[in-house]
N, C-alpha and C positions, 0 to 999 in steps of 0.2 A: 231433367228433374230427377232427383234421387228420391225414391219412395221406399217405404217399409211395409212389410206384410208378414203374417204368421204362416210359415210353411207347414206342410204336413208332417215333417219329421221332427223338428225341434226348433225351439227358439224363434227368434225374429229373423226374417229374411230381407235382405236388401235387394231390390230389383231396379232396373234401369228401364224406364218406360219409353224413352226415345233416344235414338242414336245421337241426335244433336246435343242431348244433355251431357254426353261424355266429351264432346269436342270442345276444346278450349277456345274461347273467343280471343280475338286479337287483344294484346295488352293495351289498356287505355292510354298508356303513355308512349305507345309505339310511334316513332317519328314518321312523318309523312315524306320527309326528304332526307337526303344524305347530309351528314355533317362533314367536318374537315377530314382530310386524308392522313392525319397524324397516325391513327391506328394502322393504316396500311403500310406506312413507312416503318413503323415499329415492327410489324410482322416481317417485312423484308429484312430488317436488321437482324432479327432473331434467326431467320433462315440462313443468313450469311454467316453469323457467328457459328451456328452448328455445322455449316459447310466447312469452315476453317478447322473446327475441332475434329471433324471426321477426316480431313486431309492429313492432319498431324497424327491422329490416333490410329488410322487404318494400318500402316505398316507395322506399328508396334503390336497391335492385336493379333497380327498374323504369326507372331512368335510365341503365342501362349503355350503351344505344346512343348516348347523347349524347356519350360520350367515345371513340367510334370514330375511327380514321384509316385511310382506305382507299386512299391514294395511294402509288405505288411510291417516290417520292422520300423520304418519311418513313421508309421501311424501310431505306434504305442507310446505311452507316457514313460518318463524316466523311471518311474516306480515299478514298472512291470518286471517280473522276474526274468523274462527273456531279454529285456533291454539291459538289465544289470549284468547278465551273463555276456552279452555282446560287448559291453564296455570292458569287462575283465578279459575277455578273449583277445581284444585288441592289444593288450599288453604282451601277449605271447608271440604274436606275429603281426607286424604292422601291415603285411600284405593280406588283403581279404580276397578270397576266391569266390567266383561265381561260375561254377562248372557248367559247361554245356556237355551233356552226355549223348554220345553218338552210339546208337544201338543197331547192330547188324544182325539180321535174322534171315531165315529161309522163307521166301514168300509162299512156297508150296507147303510149308510146315515141316516139322521134323528136324533132323540134324543138319548142320551146315555142311555143304560140300567142300571139297578141297579148294575148288575155284573161289568159292565165296569167302573162305578163310584167307585166301591169298588177296582177294579184293579188300578185305578189312585191314590187313597189314599194310597194303599199298596206300589206302586212304589215310591211315594213321600217320604214315611217313610224309604224306603230302600236306597234311593240315597246316603245320607251321608256316609253310611257304605259300599258302593260298593268298591271292591279292585282296587288298582292302582299298576302297576308294580313297584317293589322296596320296597314292604312291607308297603305301606301307603294306605289310603282310600281317597275317594273324600272329606270327611270332612276336611282333612288337607289343601285343596285348596279353601275352600269356605269362604265367608264373614260371620260374625256372624249373627245369626237370624234363625228363623224356615223356613222350606220349606213348603209352604201351597198351596194346589191345589185351583185354582181359576176357578169357572164355568163361562161359557159364559152366556150372558143374554138370548139367545135362548135355552140354555140347551143342545146344540148339541156338545159341546167340553169343555175340561178342560185344563187349562194352569198351568204348574208347572215351576216356575221361579227358576232356579238353579244359584245363584249369585256367579260365579267363580271369585276369586281374579285375576285381570288382570296381576299383577306382577308375581304371582305364576304360572299362566297359561302358561307363556312363558319359564318356567324352563325346563331343560332337565332331563329326568328320567335316571336311570342307564343304560337302554337299548337304550338310545339315542333319544327316542321318546319325543315329546313335551307333557307337562302335559295336556294341553287343549285337544289335540287329544286323549289321553288316557282316559280322563274323558268322552268325548263324546262317545268313543267306548264302555266304560264300561256301560254307560247308555243304549246304543242301544242293547248291549248284554243282559242286564237285562230285557229290554222291550220285548225281544223275548219270555220271559216266560209267557207273557200275550197275547196269540194269538187271543182272542176274541175282543180285542181293536186294533185300529190303533194308533200306537205311533210313533211320529216323533220328532227328536231333531233338532231345528232350532235356529233362533236368531243369534246374532253375534258369539256366541260360536260354534254353529252347522255349520254355514256357513264357518267360518274360519277353522274349523276342516276338512271340505271337501276340502277346498283350500290346506291345508297342505298335505292332501292325494294325491292331484293332483301333487303338486310340489315335493313330495317325490319320484315320478316316474322319475324325471329328471335324477337322478344319474344312474338309471338302464335302464328303458324302453326307454327313449328318446335317451340316448347315444348308447344303443345296436342297436336300429333300424337305427339310423343315420349311424353308422359304417357299418351295413349290406347293406344299400342302396348304400353307396359310394363304398363298395367292389364289389357289383354286377355290377354297372356301369363301374368301372375300369376294371373289368374282360372282359366286353363286348368291351370296347374301345381298350384295349391293346391286347386282345386275347392271353394272355400269362398266364401260370399257376403260375408265380412267380412275375412278375413286379408289379402287383396291390398291393402286400403286402407292398412294400417300401413306396409309397405315403400314404397309409392308416396308417402305423405305424408312419410315420412322422407327420401326422395330429393328431394322438392320443398324441404324445409327445408334440405338440404345445398346445393342449387343457390342458394337465397337467400343463405345464408351466404357461399358462394364468390363470388357476384356482388358482394356488398358489398365484399369484400376487393379484388377486381379493379377495381371502380369507383374506389376511393380511390387505388390504385396508378396507374391510367391518368390520373385527373384531375390527379395531381401529377407526371405525366410520368416516373414511375419505369419504366413499361413502355408499349409501344405496343399498343393493342387494336384489332384489325381485326375486320371483320364475320365473317371466316372463323374467327378464334380464338374469337369469342363463340359461334358455332354449335357449334364443337368442344367448348367448355366445357359447353354444355347437354347434348349427347348423352353426353359423357364422365362427367359426374356421375350422370346417370340410369342409364347402362349399368354403370359400376363400382359405384355405390352399390347398385343392385339385385342385382348379383353378390354383394356382401358380405352383403346381406340374405338372399339365398337360402341361402348357406352357413350363416349363423347360424341361420336358422329351421329348416333341415333337421337341424342338429345338436341344436337345441332339441327338435324332435319326437322325435329318437332318445333323448335323455336323459330325456324324460318317461316313457318305458317303464321307466326305472331308478329314478326318484325319485317318492315319493308327493306331496311338496310341490313345486309348480312353481317356486318361488323357488330351491330347491336344484338343480333341473334347469337353471335359467338360469345359476347359478354354475358348474356343470360345463360348460355350453355355452361360456361366455366363456373358461374355462380351456382348452378344446379348440380354439376357433377364433381366439382373439386372435392367437396367434403366426402362423398362415398368413395371416390377413387383414392384419396389420401388415406382414408381410414382402412380401405382394403389393402393398400400397399403397406401401411403400418402394421396391420395384422400379420401379413405374410413375413415381413422383415423381422418383427419381434419374435414370431414363432421360429423362424430360421436361426435367429441369434441365440435362442435358447440352447441351440446345439453347442454353443461355446462351453456349456457345462459338461460336455462329453469328455470321457477319459481318452477317447481315440482322436488323434490328430486329424484323421481323415473325416470323421464326423464333425469335429470342431471346425474344420476349414470350410465345410459346405455352408455353414452359417453365414460367414461374411461373403463367401463367393456368391451364394444365392441372393443375399441382401443387396450386394452391389448391383446385381442384375435387376432386381426389383426397383431399386432407387433410380437407376439409369432409365428404366422403362417409364417410371412415374414422371421424371423430369422431362424426358423427351415428349411424352404424350400430352403433357400440360403446357409445353412451350412450342416445340417444333411443329407438332401436328396441328394445333390451332393456327399457327402462323401460316402454314402451307394452305390450310383450308380458307383462311381469310384472303390470301393472295389470289387464289384461284376463283373464289366466289361461288355463287349458286351453281354455275355451270358444271362444277365437279360432279354433280348428281345426274347429269345428262345420261340417259334420255328421260329419267323420272325426276324432273326438277321440282322441288317443293316451292309453291308460290305463296306469297303473302295473302292471308285471308282465306285460302282454300281449306277444305276439310282435311284432317289428318287421317289417312287411310289406316293408320296403325290402331285407331280406336274402333275398328270393326274387324270381324273375321274370327279366326280360331280362338284367340286369347280372350276375347270378350265372351264368347260362348263358354269357354272353360271357366272363367270367373263366375258367370251366372250359374253354371252347374254346381260349382263348389258352394256358392251362396245358398242354393236350394237344399243341399244335403251335406253340410260341413262335417257333422259328427261321423256319418257313415264314411265319408271320404278319408278322414284322418285315421279312423280305426282300420279300414281296409288297407291303406298304404302302409300304416305302421306294422300290421301283421305280416305283410309281404317282406318288409325289411327285417323283421324279427326272425322269420323263417330262414332267410338268407344268412343272417348273422349266426344262426345255429350251426352252420358248417365251419365256422372259424376254428373250432377245436381240431379239425382234420388238416389244418395248414401245417406243413412241415417246415419250420423255420429254425432248425437246429444247426444250420450251416451246411455248406457244400464244399467239396474238394476243389483244388485249383483246376484240375482237369474237367470237373463237372461244371466249372464256371463258363466253359465255352459251349455255345449252342451247337457248333459244328465240331466234328472230329478232326481237329487240326493235326499237323505233323507231330507236334509235341505231345498231344493227347494219345495218339497211336503209339508213339515211342514209349510213353509212360506205361501203357498196357503191356507192351512187349517186355519192358524192363521188369515189371512186377511178375510176369509169367516165368522168367528165367533167372532172376537175381533176387537177392533180398530187397524188398520194396524200398527200403530207405537208403540203399546204396547211392553214394554221391551226395546225399543230403543228410549228413549225420546230426543226431541230437547231441548237444554239448552238456556235460556236467562239470561244474567247477566245485572243488572241495579243498579243505585244508590238507596240507601235505601229510600230516600224521595219520589221518583217517582215509587217505586216498585209496589204499588197498582194500579197506573194508567197504568203502562206497562202491568200488569196482565189483566186488563180489556180490553185493546187494543188487547192483544193476544187472549183472549177468543172470541172476536168478529171477528177474522180473519177467513175467510172461509177455511175449511180443517183442523181446529183444533178441536180435540175431547174433550180435557180437559187441564186445566192449574192449577198447584198447586205450592205454594212456597216450597222451600226446607227447611225442619225443622229438618232434621237429623233422623226423624222417618219414619213411613209409609206415602206415599203420600196420601193426602186427609184428614189428621188429622187436623181439624180446630181448635183444642184446643191448639196446639203447636205454638209457635212463629217462624217466619222465622229466619234462621241462617244468621247473618250479619258478614261479614269479611271485614275489611278495608273500611267500609261504603258501601259495595256492597252486594246485595242480589241475590239469584238464583231462577229461575223459571223452573219447569219441565213441558214440553209441550208434550202431546201425540197427534200425528196426526191421522186422521181417515183413512189414507191409509198406505200401506206398506212403511216403512221408506226408502227403497232403490228405490222406484218407481219415475218416472219422475214427477208424480203428487205431490209427497211429496217434490221434489225439487222446484216445482212451489210455493207450500205453504210456504216453507222457504224463498224464494225470496220475496213473498208478506209480510210475517211476518217481515222480515228485514226492508222493506220500511216503515211499520207502526210503529214499535217500535223505529226506528231511528228518526222518526218525533216527538217523545215525548220529549218536551223541558227539558233540564237539566238531562235527565235520563242516557245519555251516554250508551244506551242499545246496547248490542251485542248478536248475535244469533250464537250458535254453536251446537255441537253434530254430530252424524254420518251423518245424511242427509245433514247438512250444510257443512260438510267436503267434501262430494261428489260434492255439488254445487261449492265449491271453487276449487276442482280439475278440474271440467269441464271448469270453467272460466279460470283457469291457462293454461289448454291445448289449448284453443283458442288463448290466448296471445302468447304462445310458437310457435304455428303454424304460426301466422302472423309475428313474429319476426325472427324465425330461418330459415325458408325456403328461404327468399331472401339472408340471409347471407351465407347459404350453397352454393347457386348458385354462388355468387360472389367469394367465396373462391375456388371452383372447377374451375371456369373460369380462375382465376389467375394461378392455377397449370397447367392447359392445355396450357396457353400462354407460361409459362416457359418451359414446356416439348416439345411443338411442334415449339417453336420459331416463332409463328405466332399469328394473331388475327382472321382472317377469319375462319380458321379451328376450333378453340375453340368455336366461336360463333355457327358454324354449329353443332358441337357436343352437345352443351348445348341445343340448340333449339330442336334437334331431341330427346334427352333424356327426356326433359320436355314434349314433345308431347307424348312420350311413357308412361310417368307417368300418364297423364290424360286419355290416352286410357286404361291403366290398371285400373284406378278407374272406368271407364265406364264399363269395363267387370266385375269388382267386384260388381258393383251395380246390374247388371243383375243376376249374380250368387247368391249374398246374398239375393236379394229380391225374386227371382223366382225359384231358384233351391234348395238352402240350407234352405231357410225360416228363416234366422236369424232375430231377432227383430230389429237389427240395428248394429251400430258399435260404439266403444268407441270414445270419442272426440279426443283422441290422435292418433287414427288410421291414419288419413291423414298425420300427421307429421312423424310418424315412417315409413309409406310406402314411403314417399318422401325421407327421409334420406337414407334408404336402397336401394331404386330403383335408385335414381340419382347417389349415390356414387358407387353402384355396377354396374349399367348400363354403367356408364362412363368407368368402367374398361375395358369392351370389346372393346369399341371404342379406348381406349388407346392402347390396345394390337394390334388392327388393324392399327391405324394411325401411331404409331411409326415404325411399319414394312413398311408401305407405304412410310413414309418419308425416311427410310433407302434405300428402293429400288428406290425412286424418284431421289435420288442423283446419282444413277448409270445409270438409263435408262430413266428418265423423269417422270413427274407426272402421266400422264394418263396410261402409261405402268406400272408404279409403283403401281398404285391403283389396277389394275387387278392382278399383281403379288402378292401384299400384301394380297388381298382377297383369292387368290388361295392357298397360303402357310399357311395362318392362319385359313382358314375356318373350317377345320375339328377339330382342337384343341380348338378353341374358342367355337364352337358349343358343343363339348363335355363338356367343362367347364361350359357352360350355363346350360346344362342338369343336371350336378352334383349339381350346386348351387340351381337350381329350386327344384330338388328332396330332397335335404337336408332341405330346408325351408318347403317343404310339410310335412316333418316328424313332424313338430310342430303340425300338425293336430291330432297326436295320443293322445295328451293331451286334455282332454275334456273341454277346455276353449275356448269360442267364440273368444276372442281377439287374442290368439295365432293361432287359426285355420284361422281366417281371415287374419292375417299378413302373415302366411305361404302361403296361397293361393295368396295373392296380390304380394308378392315378386316372387313367382314361375311364375305367369302370366307375370309380368313385365320383369323378366329375359328372359323368352322365347320370348317375343315380341322383346326385345333388341337383342337377339341372332339371331333369325330367320328372323326378318323383318328389324329392324333399322340398325344393323351392317352388315347384309348380303346383303341387297338391297338398303335401303334408303340412308345411308351414302355413300357407294361407288358410287351410281348413282349420287347423288348430287355433290360429290367431282369430279367425272369424268366430269360432265356437266360444272362445274366451271373451271376445269383445274388447271393450275399452280397458278392461283390467290388465291387458298385456303391457300397458304403459305405466303401471304402478311402480313407484309411488309419485310419478310426476303429475302435474295438474291436468295433463291430457287424459289421464285415466278417469277424471271426474267430469269431463266434458259431456254434455247431453248428446244422446244419439237422436237422429231424426225420428219423429213419431210414426208409428205404424198406422196405415190406413185401415178402414173398416173392411174393405174387400181387397183380395189379392189382385194387383194389376197384371197386365200382360208383360212377360219378360222381354228384355231387349231382343230384337230380331235384327239380323244383319244379312 
């Protein structure tokens, strides 16, 4: 029986005077005996269909890493200045270089010895003939010209520029390895034969090779650890030796289906797949898919207490969970698809990549998972098999106590939790999200990172990675002079088709345009280099009639950062508006959606505040990528709203039966355990991104995990129920449910529910 009383703090309090009042009685129309076996045969047919799909799709999904693109230039729109420069530059030389810079230094410090200099010369001579898998040598992948060791001015290092042909570098070898990665590995293996010298391979070729190595672990390491983490959590949640296998296998099937879709889209250049988006796809499918499975299995266990035949229990389960699961998936998908408005191809592609994963998870969890559960029957829950007519243990314990506690002091609860989140949100201003360098993007000091440090110590930092200026022929000399006078520029030479610095050769002119090669005095991927490019653009743009444009790798990164800020300012408000509309349609109200949006946004800023503290003072990250706030927002808001959808749809269902305030407490009680388990699973799967030694993925994994846990344990468990309880039936305004009468309060306060 649900009773009302006036609490000491404020308003009207709903209390539950007997545990049995919370327990649902068997459905009056529950069948006493089994019907025909048609549903069982249907379930078997569904399972067979998915088995066939998996058999066909499995081999294709394994090729997903073959269609990755991980260079910034491919991420930029055609309108970006660096992209325009790249298109013009291609007219001067059809051969594009992707240099691997071999840096030789003295491991003891100081000047190179005669022996170390001899080792450098010998290695330079060996490089073209070094073997590559497939029966070829490095020479087959190089641009024409000699490989000459270049000593630094201080005599402490030697640079060997290995000019790899960019088009050939991305070819696949017979063993499936990228040619660039094989070239770098071959050079590093040869360098091991010279132990007296420190030899590192860096530059664009070395750094990209290290990135390829990281992303190559996605198919094996990331997938394996994600599956293991989900399995451990499911075993703990279900405490069953068998049940955990079914959601895990279903999630694996969903990932396979999503991977095939993404593979064909990327192969046909409909979207750009990066290693980062592939990693996100893996954890998103496992995390969201397991969440849907947890919700469905929990409701199925609940319905098995009401129905004698498990098939009828599954029918009732699908009727109860389909709407919130579909609404949840729609929220995440539409939020992700808003990324199509991004200027960056990398951001834009994550939209359909992630949406494909969510849709695959939705389809599998509403078809294959129920089919498998129906085939196995009640015994899948062994040893804790739910029996028809038994009391549901979920209606007693921690969550009923928490619900009663919130009912006693709703206003104090939401004020206290709101203040905690506001305090955490105050640290958001200390988050450094202005971008990080390419070398700072690695968690560990890879060979290319060490080489970049040595290169910056002994050579002009931008050596080997020039900034490009395109200008009209008539003003080329004036632009060159302006560029030379720009602070941060080490040298400027016109492109002559030969060696830079050759003053006897004339500049190459194509369609009335000339090209200048600019070497910066700092590392090309540093923030200082970006500042220099910005200043350089301002100066050369001001040269009248030159139509000068600045491109190159550093300029491309500047354009990426600028586009990221544009995307953040445009997409975040749109995502909020779209999710609000979905909530309005789902809950048939306006006040409740506003309440949910406000709480999730507060949780987002609290998450950024916690991230700022952790990144700055615990993990010691140099900063965060400029796209980090946008990705964190899309995932946290879309996924955070999921749990509120699961809660509030059940609250609305119960409110129709017993009133809003009792419905809030009942909804929290019956969904508390499963939603908390779902939050833990999702947080754990995103934390798995941390196994990849990339700062961006590690930071994103930490942010989503923190945000999901805040949403699960604070926002959904206390803040939202307390606010909704304090507001009462008005949260359903303007629907008719807002006008439904609440149970009358008794004259005396009854004893609260005891468990």
